[in-house]
C-alpha positions, 0 to 999 in steps of 0.5 A: 629803693623804698626799703633803703629810704625807709632804713635811712629815715629810721636811722635818722629818727633813731639818731634824734631819739636815742642817745649815741653810744659813748665808751666810758660815758654811758651804757644803753640798756633796753628791753623790747617786747617784740610780738611773735618774734619767730619765723619770717617771710623770706621776701623784702616785702611781704604781701597781704596773703603772706604769713608771717608778715615779718619780712627781710625789710622788718629784720633790717629795721629791727637790727637797726634799732637793736644795734643802738643799744649796748645790751637789749633784752628781747621778749616774746621770742617764738621757739622757731628763731628763723627771724633771729637768725636773719637778724644775726646774719646782719652782723650788728649784734652778738647773742649773749644768751636765751633764758626761757621765762616759761615754755612759751616765751624765751627771753633773749639778751643780745 
């Protein structure tokens, strides 16, 4: 229940801070330097001893933020894109492409 409440609160906060998408009126473009976006712990809430700390709840929150934009570039993506796959399964975004800025930091545009 806490996860759903957190998502509702996040959605309300985003509604207040990010303009709504309006076809033929605006184009919302964002960039996000997301730290170590790679693997995830396949639990709704990671424990203190879990590694990585990013869990399924985090993926839902990330998807909630990303879907507010028409185009968003995500930086600091790891080679293991397990967390990205989880986000795409939320069906809120479409992956446009991956550009490797250098060998350790791919750059995603969704």
